[in-house]
N, C-alpha and C positions, 0 to 999 in steps of 0.2 A: 504493498500499499503505499502510495505515494506521501511525503511529509506535509501538511499545511502549513505554511508560511508567512509571515508578515517580516519585510523588512523597511525600516526605518535609513533613509540617506539622509545625514545632515549637511553633505557637501560640506563647503569651506564657512560654516558656521559654529560657534559655539565656543567659551571658556570656561576653565576651570569650575568657576564659582556655579556658572550655569548648569554646568554637567552634574555636580553634587546635588544642586535643588533638584533637577528634572529625575536625575537616580531615587533620590528619596521619595518623590512623589510618586513615579512610576511602580517602583518597587514596592510602596504601602498599597496601589491597587491591585498589584498584580497576584494572581494565586502562586503558590509554591509549586505545583505541578499544573503545566498546560496541555490540553489536548493538541496543540499545534505549537511550533516553534516561534517565538516573538527574537527579532534581533534586529541590531542598532549599528548602522556603519559610520563612526565618529572620525572626527581630523586625526592625524598621527600623533598630535598632541596630548589627545585624550585619552589615547587607547588603555595606558598602564593604568591611570586615575580611574576609568570607569571600569575596566576591569577587576579591577579591586574592590569597587562599589558594588558591583553586581555579583560578587563571589556567592556561591552558596545559593541563588536565587533561581530564576526559570529563564532571565533575560539572558542574551547572549551578544556578546561585543564582537566586531568584528572591523576592516578597513576598508578602503574605497578605492586602492591602486598600489602596485607595489612594481619593481623592477624585476625583468625575468631572470637575470644572476643572481647567484647566491649571496657573492660580493664583490666587490671589484671598485675602480677609478671611475665612479659614477657621480660626481658631486652634486647635490640635491635630491637624490634617490634614497629608498628604502627598499631593503630584500625582504622574501619571504621570511628566512629566519629571524630577523628582526621584529616584524609583525609578530611573529608565533611568540618570540621572547616577552613582547609588549602585553602580550594575554587576547591576542586577537584570533580568532576562530574559523572564521572565514574574510573573503576579501571579493569585492565588488571589481571587476574587471571588465572592459570595453563599454563603460558608460559612453553614451553617445558624447558627452560634454568633452572628453577624452579623445575619442575619436576626432572631433571639429577642432578643439581649441589647440589640443597637442599632437595632433598628427598620428594617432594609435593605428597602428596597420594589423592586417589579419595575422601573418606573419609573428610580430611583436604579440599580439594576445595568443597566439597557439602555444607560444613558448612561456607567457606568464602562466596560463591555466595549467601546462606540463611542471612548471616549477612549483606553483601551488600544490597540488597534488604530490607531488614528491615529498614535500615536508609535512602534510596533513593538514594545509589549509583548504577549506571548501570554498571551491572558486564560484563566484555568482557571475554567470556570461551575460552581459546585456547586449541585445540587439535592436533593430528597428530602421524602418525608411523613413526619409524626411516627407515631408507635404508635398515636394514636388515630386518624387518616386510615386508616391500612393496616387498624385492627378497622373500620373502617365501610367498607371495600374502595373507596376513594377513592384508591389510589395513582395509578394511570393519570391521574386527572383532575388531581392536584396537579402529577405530572410533568410534565404537559401545558402546564398554566398558567403554570409556572414556565419552562419553556422559551419557549413562544412570545411571553412577554412582555418578552422580550429578543431571541430570533431574527428576530422579526418585522419588528426596527427597522433588520434588517442585509441587504444582498445577498446572495446565494449567494457571492460571491468573497471577502468577509469573514467567513460564517460557516465556511468551509474552513480558518483559521486559528485558530478556537477549538478548545480541549479541553474536554470535558464530564467530570463526575465525577457520577456518583450514589451519593449519601451520603444512604441512609435514618435521619432523623434518632434514631429509636430503636436504631441499632445504633453511633451517634458514641459513645465513651467509656464504654459501659454494659457492655462483654465480651460482648453479643449480637451476632449477625451474621447477615445472610441467607445463605442456603445458595445454593450455586453455580448450581443450577437456577433459584432464583427470582431471582437477580441477574440471569442470561441473559436470562429472559423479559421483565424491565423494560429492560435493555439492547436487547434486540431491538424493542421496544417505540417505544423512542428514535429508535432507527435507522431504524423506520419513519415515523417522526413527520418526522425530519429531510428523508426521501426525497419525503415528500408535500409538505414544504416549500418545499424546495430543490434536488430533484431527487435521482436515485439516485448519479449519479456524484461527487455534491459529499458526501452521506451516507454514502457508500462509504470515504471518507478521514477523516472526522473520528473523533479517539482518544475513547473513553467510558472512563474509568475505574470501579473501584467503590471505595468507601472506606466504613467502618464498622468498627471493631475488627478490622482486617487484620493478622495476626501468621502466623508461622511454621507455625502447625497448619492455617491454612485457606486461604491465599495461593493454594495450585495447584488447590483447586476453583473457585476465580474465573480465574485465569488460562487455565485449560484452556477456558475457554467462548469459541463461536466469535466472540460481540459484545464481549467484556470484553477491553480492550486494555492494561490495568494496573492500578496501582493507587494509591489516595491515602490516605497511612499517617500517622495521628498519633503517639502514645504509643509504639509501637515505633520508629519513627524517631530519636528521640532518642537512643537509645546506638549505637554501632556495632555492637555485639554481637547486638541484636538486628534492625537495619536492613540488614545486610548480606547474612544468609541469605535477606530477602526479595529482594534484588536478584540474589542467584545464580537464585533459581527463576524470576525474570523474564527471565534470560539462557540459562536451561536450556530453557525452555519456548518460547523465540524460534519 
């Protein structure tokens, strides 16, 4: 059975004081045992602090990026072993903002995913089309290219340790979002693509999340779909008052 989950991506927001207050408030609300996974991807500077704050709880902390090398002369970068030492359990890779603003390529992402798996970090691989690509009817083509440029380098036993996150670029931080039916259609396409590449057994257990302007008003339309296993949430995860209702929706719809 696929693990239902919700991931909050703080992006480049959050200082130590805010993290402490946030953790205290959220942990007060969260049950010790959850029927799904609740995760937070925080800035590098908060990893160690937040990991310490949530120790022994049901909240899982991770990072938002990493370099593909284990170490080296890469000024300003951070490695998978460093993330792991700081307490990260997972890492978001291939977010559209990384692809767009920092030129991340499929080749680099394939190496990053392999490195994360090698050290025991769970990769959350993001993919999705731009508004122009969607308007040109290229959604499936783009999704297939972005997935296969990473997955073809991995055996089935490693693919099953990845979380996928479909995030249409046109819906990220824009207030626009896909309908539940549209998202389900693309998620089903992705699962069928996985099945053709690594077999139905593996495809059936890989979680595929939806991301892109997810909020309290629309999350149920996504979570109620057969092939959507949760959500990757940006802005709504920055405040407990807007993130916790999303967590509740995931728990109630399990």
